[in-house]
C-alpha positions as CSV (number, residue, x, y, z in Angstrom):
1,M,-37.5,69.3,-20.8
2,L,-39.1,72.5,-19.3
3,S,-36.6,75.5,-19.3
4,V,-35.6,77.4,-16.2
5,A,-37.9,80.6,-16.6
6,E,-41.2,78.0,-17.6
7,A,-40.7,76.1,-14.1
8,L,-40.1,79.4,-12.5
9,D,-43.1,80.8,-13.8
10,V,-45.2,77.9,-12.8
11,L,-43.5,77.8,-9.2
12,L,-44.2,81.5,-8.4
13,A,-48.1,80.9,-10.0
14,A,-48.6,78.2,-7.4
15,P,-48.0,79.6,-4.0
16,R,-50.6,81.0,-2.1
17,P,-49.1,84.2,-0.4
18,L,-49.6,84.6,3.2
19,V,-51.9,87.8,3.6
20,D,-54.4,86.6,5.9
21,S,-55.2,88.8,9.1
22,A,-53.2,85.4,11.1
23,A,-50.7,85.4,9.2
24,I,-49.7,89.0,10.0
25,E,-47.9,90.3,13.2
26,Q,-47.2,93.3,14.4
27,M,-43.2,93.3,15.3
28,P,-40.8,96.1,16.7
29,T,-39.0,97.7,13.8
30,L,-36.5,97.4,15.7
31,A,-36.5,93.7,15.6
32,A,-37.6,93.5,11.9
33,N,-34.7,92.9,10.6
34,G,-35.4,90.3,7.7
35,R,-39.1,90.2,7.5
36,I,-41.5,90.6,4.9
37,L,-43.5,93.6,5.1
38,A,-47.3,92.9,5.0
39,S,-48.6,96.5,3.7
40,A,-47.7,99.5,2.7
41,Q,-46.0,102.1,5.4
42,T,-46.7,105.6,5.4
43,S,-45.6,108.8,6.8
44,Q,-47.2,110.8,8.9
45,L,-44.3,113.6,8.4
46,N,-41.7,115.6,6.5
47,V,-38.3,114.2,6.7
48,P,-36.7,116.6,7.8
49,P,-39.7,118.1,9.4
50,A,-37.7,121.9,9.1
51,D,-35.4,123.3,7.4
52,N,-32.1,122.7,8.9
53,T,-28.5,123.2,7.7
54,Q,-25.5,120.6,6.0
55,M,-22.7,121.8,7.4
56,D,-21.0,123.7,10.0
57,G,-21.5,127.6,9.5
58,Y,-23.0,130.8,9.9
59,A,-27.5,130.7,8.8
60,V,-27.4,134.5,7.2
61,R,-29.6,136.3,5.2
62,A,-28.1,135.8,1.4
63,A,-28.5,139.8,0.5
64,D,-26.8,140.8,3.6
65,C,-23.6,138.5,1.7
66,A,-24.0,140.0,-2.0
67,G,-20.3,141.7,-1.9
68,G,-18.9,138.4,-0.7
69,A,-17.0,140.3,2.3
70,A,-19.6,141.2,4.9
71,R,-18.8,142.2,8.6
72,L,-22.1,140.6,10.9
73,Q,-23.0,140.6,14.0
74,V,-23.3,137.1,15.1
75,S,-26.2,137.0,17.4
76,Q,-26.8,133.2,18.7
77,R,-25.5,130.2,18.5
78,I,-27.4,127.1,17.1
79,P,-26.4,123.5,18.0
80,A,-28.7,120.5,16.4
81,G,-31.7,120.2,18.5
82,H,-32.2,123.8,19.2
83,V,-34.7,126.4,17.8
84,G,-33.3,129.8,17.7
85,A,-35.0,133.3,18.0
86,P,-35.7,134.6,14.4
87,L,-32.4,136.1,12.6
88,Q,-32.2,139.8,12.1
89,A,-31.2,142.0,9.0
90,G,-27.1,142.6,9.4
91,T,-26.8,139.6,11.6
92,A,-25.2,135.9,11.7
93,A,-26.2,133.2,13.7
94,R,-23.4,130.3,14.6
95,I,-25.0,127.1,13.8
96,F,-24.2,123.5,14.0
97,T,-25.3,120.3,11.1
98,G,-28.5,119.5,11.5
99,A,-29.8,122.6,13.3
100,M,-33.0,124.1,12.2
101,I,-32.4,127.1,10.3
102,P,-34.0,130.2,12.3
103,E,-36.8,132.4,10.2
104,G,-35.6,135.1,8.2
105,A,-32.2,133.4,7.4
106,D,-32.2,131.6,3.8
107,A,-28.7,130.8,3.6
108,V,-25.9,129.0,5.0
109,V,-22.3,129.5,4.8
110,M,-19.8,126.8,5.5
111,Q,-17.5,127.8,8.4
112,E,-14.4,127.6,6.3
113,M,-15.5,130.7,4.5
114,C,-16.1,132.2,7.5
115,E,-13.5,134.3,9.9
116,A,-14.2,134.9,13.4
117,D,-13.7,138.4,15.0
118,G,-14.2,139.0,18.6
119,D,-18.3,139.0,18.4
120,A,-18.8,139.7,15.0
121,V,-18.0,137.2,11.5
122,V,-16.3,138.2,8.0
123,I,-18.1,136.3,5.7
124,K,-16.0,135.3,2.8
125,H,-18.6,134.6,0.5
126,A,-21.4,135.7,-1.6
127,P,-24.3,132.9,-0.7
128,A,-26.9,131.8,-3.1
129,S,-30.1,131.7,-1.4
130,G,-31.5,127.9,-0.2
131,E,-27.3,127.3,0.1
132,W,-26.1,124.0,2.3
133,V,-30.0,124.4,3.8
134,R,-32.1,121.1,3.6
135,R,-35.5,122.0,2.7
136,A,-38.3,120.6,4.9
137,G,-39.5,117.2,3.2
138,E,-36.8,117.1,1.1
139,D,-36.3,113.3,1.8
140,I,-39.8,112.4,2.7
141,R,-43.4,114.2,2.2
142,S,-46.4,113.6,4.4
143,G,-48.5,111.3,3.8
144,S,-46.4,109.4,0.8
145,V,-45.7,105.8,0.8
146,I,-42.6,104.7,2.2
147,L,-42.3,101.2,2.2
148,P,-44.2,98.9,0.0
149,A,-45.9,95.8,1.1
150,G,-44.0,92.8,0.1
151,T,-40.6,94.4,1.4
152,R,-38.3,92.1,2.2
153,L,-36.8,95.0,4.9
154,R,-33.5,95.1,5.9
155,P,-31.3,97.8,7.9
156,Q,-31.4,100.6,5.6
157,H,-35.5,100.2,5.5
158,L,-35.8,100.0,9.5
159,G,-34.1,102.9,9.6
160,L,-36.2,104.6,6.8
161,A,-39.3,103.3,9.2
162,A,-37.9,104.9,12.4
163,S,-37.3,108.1,10.7
164,V,-40.6,108.9,10.2
165,G,-41.7,107.8,14.2
166,L,-42.6,104.2,13.8
167,E,-42.3,102.2,16.4
168,T,-43.6,99.0,15.2
169,V,-44.2,97.6,11.5
170,P,-46.9,94.7,10.5
171,V,-44.8,91.5,9.2
172,V,-45.8,88.4,7.4
173,R,-45.1,85.4,9.9
174,K,-42.4,83.0,8.8
175,L,-43.3,80.7,6.9
176,R,-43.1,77.0,8.5
177,V,-40.8,74.7,6.2
178,A,-40.1,70.7,6.7
179,M,-37.4,68.9,5.6
180,F,-36.2,65.7,5.6
181,F,-33.1,63.3,3.9
182,T,-34.2,59.2,3.0
183,G,-31.1,57.5,1.8
184,D,-29.5,54.5,3.9
185,E,-26.1,55.8,2.6
186,L,-26.2,59.2,4.7
187,T,-24.7,59.9,7.5
188,M,-23.9,62.5,10.6
189,P,-20.7,63.9,11.1
190,G,-19.7,62.3,13.9
191,Q,-20.9,58.7,13.5
192,P,-18.7,56.3,11.6
193,L,-18.8,56.0,8.2
194,K,-19.5,52.8,6.8
195,P,-18.7,51.7,3.3
196,G,-20.8,52.9,0.8
197,A,-22.1,55.8,3.2
198,I,-21.5,59.1,2.8
199,Y,-21.9,62.3,4.7
200,N,-25.2,64.5,5.2
201,S,-23.7,67.4,3.3
202,N,-27.1,68.8,2.0
203,R,-28.7,68.9,5.2
204,F,-26.2,71.2,6.2
205,V,-26.8,73.2,3.2
206,L,-30.3,73.5,3.2
207,R,-30.5,74.0,6.7
208,G,-28.5,77.3,6.5
209,L,-29.9,78.7,2.9
210,L,-33.4,78.1,4.4
211,E,-32.1,80.0,7.9
212,N,-30.9,82.9,5.6
213,L,-35.0,83.5,4.6
214,G,-35.6,83.3,7.6
215,C,-38.0,80.1,7.9
216,E,-39.3,78.9,11.1
217,I,-37.4,74.9,10.2
218,S,-39.2,71.7,11.5
219,D,-35.7,69.2,11.0
220,Y,-36.7,65.9,10.4
221,G,-33.5,64.5,9.5
222,I,-32.4,61.0,7.7
223,V,-35.7,59.3,7.1
224,P,-35.4,55.0,6.6
225,D,-35.2,54.6,3.2
226,N,-39.0,52.5,2.9
227,R,-41.8,53.9,1.6
228,E,-44.2,53.5,4.5
229,A,-41.4,55.5,6.3
230,T,-41.1,57.8,3.6
231,R,-45.4,58.4,3.8
232,E,-45.2,59.0,7.6
233,A,-42.4,61.4,7.2
234,L,-44.7,63.2,5.4
235,R,-47.8,62.7,6.9
236,V,-46.1,64.5,10.0
237,A,-44.6,67.3,7.8
238,A,-47.8,68.1,6.3
239,Q,-50.1,69.0,9.5
240,E,-48.3,72.2,10.6
241,H,-46.3,74.0,8.1
242,D,-46.4,75.3,4.8
243,L,-43.8,73.8,2.8
244,I,-41.6,70.3,2.9
245,L,-38.5,70.1,1.1
246,T,-36.3,67.1,0.8
247,S,-33.6,66.3,-1.5
248,G,-33.2,62.9,-3.2
249,G,-35.2,60.2,-4.0
250,V,-37.4,61.4,-6.4
251,S,-36.4,59.7,-9.7
252,V,-38.2,56.5,-10.7
253,G,-35.4,53.6,-9.3
254,E,-36.9,50.7,-7.6
255,E,-34.8,52.4,-4.4
256,D,-36.3,56.0,-4.6
257,H,-39.3,56.0,-2.5
258,V,-40.1,59.7,-2.3
259,K,-41.9,60.2,-5.5
260,P,-44.4,57.3,-4.6
261,A,-44.5,58.7,-1.1
262,V,-45.9,61.8,-2.4
263,E,-48.1,60.6,-4.6
264,A,-49.8,58.9,-2.2
265,E,-50.5,61.1,0.3
266,G,-50.9,64.3,-2.6
267,R,-50.0,64.6,-5.8
268,L,-46.3,65.6,-7.2
269,N,-45.5,66.8,-10.8
270,M,-42.1,65.3,-11.9
271,W,-40.3,68.1,-13.9
272,Q,-37.2,68.0,-16.4
273,I,-35.5,71.2,-16.5
274,A,-32.9,71.7,-18.7
275,M,-30.7,73.2,-16.5
276,K,-27.2,71.7,-15.4
277,P,-26.1,71.2,-12.6
278,G,-29.6,70.3,-11.3
279,K,-31.9,68.6,-13.8
280,P,-34.5,66.8,-11.5
281,L,-37.3,68.9,-9.5
282,A,-40.2,67.8,-7.9
283,F,-43.3,70.1,-7.0
284,G,-46.3,69.0,-5.4
285,E,-48.6,69.1,-3.0
286,V,-49.3,67.0,0.3
287,R,-52.8,66.1,2.1
288,R,-53.0,67.6,6.3
289,A,-55.7,65.3,7.6
290,A,-57.4,68.3,9.0
291,G,-57.9,69.5,5.5
292,G,-56.1,72.0,3.2
293,T,-52.4,70.9,2.1
294,A,-48.7,71.8,2.6
295,F,-46.0,72.3,-0.8
296,F,-43.7,69.7,-1.6
297,I,-40.6,70.5,-3.7
298,G,-37.9,67.5,-4.1
299,L,-34.7,68.4,-5.1
300,P,-31.9,66.6,-6.8
301,G,-29.3,64.4,-3.9
302,N,-26.5,65.9,-5.6
303,P,-24.3,68.9,-3.8
304,V,-24.2,71.2,-6.1
305,S,-27.3,70.2,-7.9
306,S,-29.1,71.0,-4.5
307,F,-27.6,74.0,-3.5
308,V,-28.5,75.5,-7.2
309,T,-31.8,74.4,-7.8
310,F,-32.5,75.8,-4.2
311,L,-31.3,79.6,-5.2
312,I,-32.7,79.4,-8.5
313,F,-36.0,78.0,-7.6
314,V,-36.8,77.3,-3.8
315,R,-35.9,80.7,-2.7
316,P,-37.9,82.7,-5.0
317,F,-41.0,80.1,-3.9
318,I,-40.4,80.9,-0.4
319,L,-40.1,84.7,-0.9
320,H,-43.6,84.8,-3.0
321,Q,-45.3,82.9,-0.4
322,Q,-44.5,85.8,1.9
323,G,-45.2,88.3,0.1
324,V,-42.6,89.2,-2.2
325,A,-43.7,90.3,-5.8
326,A,-43.2,87.5,-8.1
327,A,-41.7,90.5,-10.6
328,G,-38.7,91.3,-8.2
329,L,-37.3,87.4,-7.7
330,A,-35.9,86.4,-10.8
331,P,-32.3,86.4,-9.7
332,Q,-30.4,89.8,-11.1
333,A,-27.3,89.4,-13.2
334,I,-24.6,91.7,-13.9
335,S,-22.1,91.6,-16.6
336,M,-18.9,90.8,-16.8
337,R,-15.8,89.4,-18.9
338,A,-14.8,86.2,-19.3
339,D,-11.0,85.2,-18.6
340,F,-11.9,81.7,-19.8
341,D,-12.7,79.7,-22.3
342,W,-15.9,77.1,-22.5
343,P,-15.3,75.7,-25.8
344,K,-18.1,72.3,-25.7
345,A,-21.8,74.0,-25.3
346,D,-24.3,72.2,-24.0
347,R,-28.2,71.5,-24.8
348,R,-29.1,73.0,-21.5
349,Q,-28.8,76.5,-19.8
350,E,-25.5,76.0,-17.4
351,F,-25.0,78.0,-14.1
352,L,-21.2,77.3,-14.2
353,R,-19.5,78.8,-10.9
354,V,-17.0,81.3,-11.3
355,K,-14.5,83.6,-9.1
356,I,-14.1,87.5,-9.9
357,N,-10.2,87.8,-10.0
358,A,-8.1,91.0,-9.5
359,G,-8.4,91.8,-12.9
360,G,-12.2,92.0,-12.5
361,G,-13.2,89.7,-14.9
362,L,-14.6,85.9,-14.1
363,D,-11.7,83.1,-13.5
364,L,-13.8,79.1,-14.0
365,F,-13.7,76.5,-11.4
366,P,-11.6,73.7,-13.0
367,H,-14.1,71.1,-12.6
368,Q,-17.6,71.6,-12.8
369,G,-19.4,68.5,-11.8
370,S,-22.5,68.7,-9.6
371,G,-20.8,66.8,-6.8
372,V,-18.5,69.4,-6.5
373,L,-19.2,71.5,-3.5
374,T,-15.8,72.7,-3.2
375,S,-16.7,74.7,-6.5
376,A,-19.4,76.3,-4.2
377,V,-16.9,77.1,-1.6
378,W,-14.0,78.9,-4.3
379,G,-17.0,80.6,-5.9
380,D,-18.3,84.0,-6.0
381,G,-21.3,82.9,-7.6
382,L,-22.8,81.4,-10.6
383,V,-22.5,82.3,-15.0
384,D,-26.0,82.2,-16.3
385,N,-24.9,80.3,-19.7
386,P,-27.7,80.1,-22.0
387,A,-28.3,76.7,-23.5
388,G,-26.3,76.0,-27.0
389,K,-23.7,78.8,-25.9
390,T,-19.7,78.5,-25.9
391,I,-17.9,81.1,-24.2
392,A,-14.5,82.7,-24.9
393,K,-12.0,84.8,-23.3
394,G,-13.8,88.4,-23.3
395,D,-17.0,87.5,-23.8
396,L,-19.5,89.1,-21.6
397,L,-21.5,86.9,-19.4
398,R,-24.4,87.1,-17.6
399,F,-23.0,86.9,-13.9
400,L,-25.1,86.3,-10.4
401,P,-23.2,87.2,-7.3
402,F,-23.7,84.7,-4.4
403,S,-24.0,87.6,-2.4
404,A,-27.3,88.2,-3.6
405,L,-28.5,84.7,-4.1
406,L,-27.2,83.9,0.3
407,Q,-30.0,86.4,1.5
């Protein structure tokens, strides 16, 4: 069996990142949340553009206040967005947060350390030169790269881009993903549940996960459980999509038609992954009639297995295809304390569903079966437990929060 790390390395080495000019869109910065930046963005100005004050107070010459109890004439009032006159020696300027420091001033005294006295102010503090002054370019220097290519844009990134005046940003087009499901036992909610049938929960989970990643989704729903129908679905899906995603049907049983259908329409690698849940994983390519191929990933059919393998493998694969660097795509673990025992080691790497408790430790969901989707709803994340390792209360574990994996 392949290790999780080995399988992830193969997946991340395979994509053809969308970097050609046809795959790049110029997007209004205000609408670019969640998109992948196609090229590095450089600032053409300093931020802040000029020295300004961090506090409401009085702009002064530090030398005029060296005694700690100076009385200075208030010569002007400078709100944010206005430019003051040069400050004369022996005077102060009433100034408000964000306003430009007037020429001649070199410090700001916060208003709590000052007392108004008619048209003058008493400064009850001896400021150092530069006190409460934000220097020009303190945050961003003109000519510096503010956002590297491959950045997945979040609200803070958009704010940074706006702060240097970027009205638009170049982003990689959305990855086009086709999804379908095979299995005569699958039924959609709202339909009668026949004997032996189950509702197709994986369709809802996988579609939501793809939406979280900003994919352009074509949902072909449930495909009839026979080889020719599966081949036709693959042929149609390959034409206009970068990736075809399925769950279930990739085993070697007589009723598992996805594996031979993909092999007939392209090529397929079937892997046994040394992980629990989620042992089977299929990866390959499906030919397009017009030339080229679409990638194919087949996930296991059990709900938790499908969910976990998507988070560990499909999520980084999709992000990397859109230009996110592979080095930053492995799940980032947090060291947290176990408040449970797990006395039986497994030969596979385990991903246990856990919840953060009030004491700052981790509780374990009592039933870790691959079909128990309740565990993924109850939990706050996964414990990445190495193969062959038992867990005792107090052990420090590798915790993978859903808050990071589900975005």
